[in-house]
C-alpha positions as CSV (number, residue, x, y, z in Angstrom):
1,X,96.5,127.9,88.4
2,X,93.0,127.9,86.5
3,X,92.4,129.1,83.0
4,X,90.4,131.9,84.6
5,X,93.2,133.7,86.3
6,X,95.2,133.1,83.6
7,X,92.7,135.1,81.5
8,X,93.0,138.0,84.1
9,X,96.6,138.1,83.4
10,X,96.0,139.2,79.8
11,X,96.0,142.9,79.2
12,X,93.4,144.7,77.7
13,X,95.9,144.9,74.8
14,X,95.4,141.9,74.1
15,X,91.9,141.3,75.2
16,X,90.3,139.3,72.3
17,X,92.9,136.5,73.3
18,X,91.1,136.3,76.6
19,X,87.6,135.8,75.0
20,X,89.5,133.1,72.7
21,X,90.7,131.6,75.4
22,X,87.8,130.6,77.3
23,X,86.6,129.1,73.9
24,X,88.5,127.1,73.5
25,X,87.3,123.7,74.9
26,X,84.1,123.8,72.7
27,X,84.7,123.0,69.9
28,X,82.1,121.1,67.7
29,X,84.9,118.8,65.6
30,X,86.4,117.3,68.7
31,X,86.0,115.7,71.4
32,X,86.6,117.2,75.0
33,X,89.5,114.7,75.6
34,X,91.1,115.9,72.0
35,X,91.0,119.7,72.7
36,X,92.3,119.6,76.3
37,X,94.9,116.7,74.3
38,X,95.5,120.2,72.2
39,X,95.8,122.3,74.3
40,X,98.1,121.1,76.9
41,X,100.5,119.7,74.8
42,X,100.6,123.6,72.7
43,X,100.7,125.0,76.2
44,X,103.8,122.7,76.9
45,X,105.3,123.1,73.4
46,X,105.1,127.4,74.6
47,X,107.3,127.1,77.3
48,X,105.2,129.3,79.8
49,X,105.6,128.3,83.4
50,X,101.8,129.8,84.2
51,X,100.0,128.3,80.6
52,X,101.6,124.8,81.2
53,X,100.6,125.1,85.0
54,X,97.1,126.3,84.2
55,X,96.3,124.0,81.0
56,X,97.9,121.3,83.3
57,X,95.4,121.9,85.9
58,X,92.5,121.4,83.8
59,X,93.0,119.4,81.1
60,X,94.0,116.7,85.2
61,X,90.3,117.2,85.8
62,X,89.4,116.5,81.8
63,X,91.1,113.7,81.0
64,X,91.7,110.0,81.2
65,X,95.8,110.1,82.5
66,X,97.0,108.3,79.9
67,X,95.8,110.4,77.4
68,X,97.2,113.4,79.3
69,X,100.6,111.2,79.5
70,X,99.8,110.9,75.4
71,X,99.5,114.6,75.2
72,X,102.6,114.9,77.1
73,X,104.8,112.4,74.9
74,X,103.5,114.7,71.7
75,X,104.6,117.5,73.0
76,X,108.3,115.8,73.5
77,X,108.2,114.0,70.8
78,X,107.4,117.0,68.7
79,X,109.6,119.3,70.2
80,X,112.7,117.2,68.4
81,X,110.5,115.5,65.2
82,X,110.0,119.7,64.4
83,X,113.7,120.8,65.3
84,X,115.3,118.1,62.6
85,X,112.1,117.4,60.3
86,X,112.4,121.7,60.0
87,X,116.4,121.0,59.5
88,X,115.8,118.4,56.5
89,X,112.6,120.5,54.9
90,X,114.3,123.8,54.9
91,X,117.6,123.0,53.4
92,X,116.2,121.1,50.9
93,X,118.7,118.4,49.7
94,X,118.0,115.3,49.3
95,X,121.3,113.4,50.2
96,X,119.6,114.5,53.9
97,X,116.7,112.0,53.1
98,X,118.7,109.2,53.0
99,X,120.7,109.2,56.2
100,X,118.7,107.4,58.8
101,X,117.1,110.0,61.4
102,X,118.2,107.3,64.3
103,X,115.9,109.7,66.5
104,X,114.2,107.0,68.8
105,X,110.2,107.4,68.3
106,X,108.9,104.5,70.2
107,X,106.2,106.5,71.9
108,X,104.3,108.0,69.1
109,X,103.0,103.8,68.3
110,X,103.1,103.0,71.9
111,X,101.2,106.4,73.7
112,X,97.9,104.4,75.3
113,X,95.8,107.0,73.5
114,X,93.2,106.7,69.6
115,X,96.1,107.8,66.8
116,X,93.7,110.7,66.2
117,X,93.9,112.2,68.9
118,X,97.6,111.9,68.9
119,X,97.8,112.9,65.5
120,X,95.7,116.4,66.4
121,X,97.9,117.0,69.6
122,X,101.1,116.4,67.4
123,X,99.8,118.4,64.2
124,X,99.3,121.1,66.8
125,X,102.5,121.1,68.6
126,X,104.1,121.2,65.0
127,X,102.0,124.2,64.3
128,X,103.7,125.7,67.5
129,X,107.1,125.1,66.5
130,X,106.1,125.7,62.7
131,X,107.4,122.3,61.2
132,X,105.9,122.6,58.0
133,X,106.9,119.0,57.1
134,X,105.7,117.4,60.2
135,X,102.6,119.4,59.7
136,X,102.3,118.4,56.3
137,X,102.5,114.5,57.1
138,X,100.7,114.5,60.3
139,X,97.4,116.3,58.5
140,X,97.6,113.5,55.5
141,X,97.8,111.1,58.5
142,X,94.5,112.3,59.8
143,X,92.6,113.4,56.4
144,X,93.3,109.1,56.1
145,X,92.3,108.3,58.8
146,X,88.4,110.2,58.4
147,X,89.3,113.4,60.5
148,X,87.9,116.4,59.3
149,X,89.6,119.7,58.2
150,X,87.4,121.8,60.4
151,X,89.0,118.8,63.3
152,X,92.4,119.7,62.3
153,X,91.8,123.5,61.8
154,X,90.4,123.5,65.4
155,X,93.5,121.8,66.6
156,X,95.6,124.2,65.1
157,X,93.3,126.6,66.1
158,X,94.2,126.1,69.8
159,X,97.5,125.7,68.9
160,X,97.6,129.5,67.9
161,X,95.6,130.8,71.2
162,X,97.8,129.0,74.3
163,X,101.3,130.1,72.0
164,X,99.7,133.8,71.4
165,X,98.6,133.8,75.5
166,X,102.2,132.1,76.4
167,X,104.1,135.4,74.4
168,X,101.7,137.9,76.0
169,X,102.1,136.7,79.2
170,X,105.7,136.9,78.5
171,X,105.6,140.4,77.0
172,X,103.6,141.2,80.1
173,X,106.6,140.2,82.5
174,X,109.5,141.9,80.5
175,X,107.6,145.1,80.3
176,X,106.7,144.8,84.0
177,X,110.8,144.2,85.1
């Protein structure tokens, strides 16, 4: 499946999503690999089978294999970290900050992509998963690496569109049942 096929399944009630989907890869502030990595990572975070299939098919054509796998690593690690650190943040008890996380996260350093790219993919997934603590941490790392606020914004915009498309397709499947 490709994005054109996916877009055709978006109902007229959500036609803005169709238009937004068609512009995701065109960013003045992200490289194509950064944009497609954000698309792939957030599609994985969406858990919507057709969105994942379309994003993976398109990203495989446009990304180096190591960067494709790094975006997958970002999605996997953020699936774990976003739950854990959202808990710490929302509970707000400082006692939890003193307890070691004991979560293996080697992939954050051995992913094989430029670190700024990996951070962009991580912040995009963290936005989908709603982890404020992770978004703050990744945003600070990105800005410290010289990444512009516009690039961060574009990565999160991609996350918003991919998430909305996934939700809409699931809604449509429910309405058709």
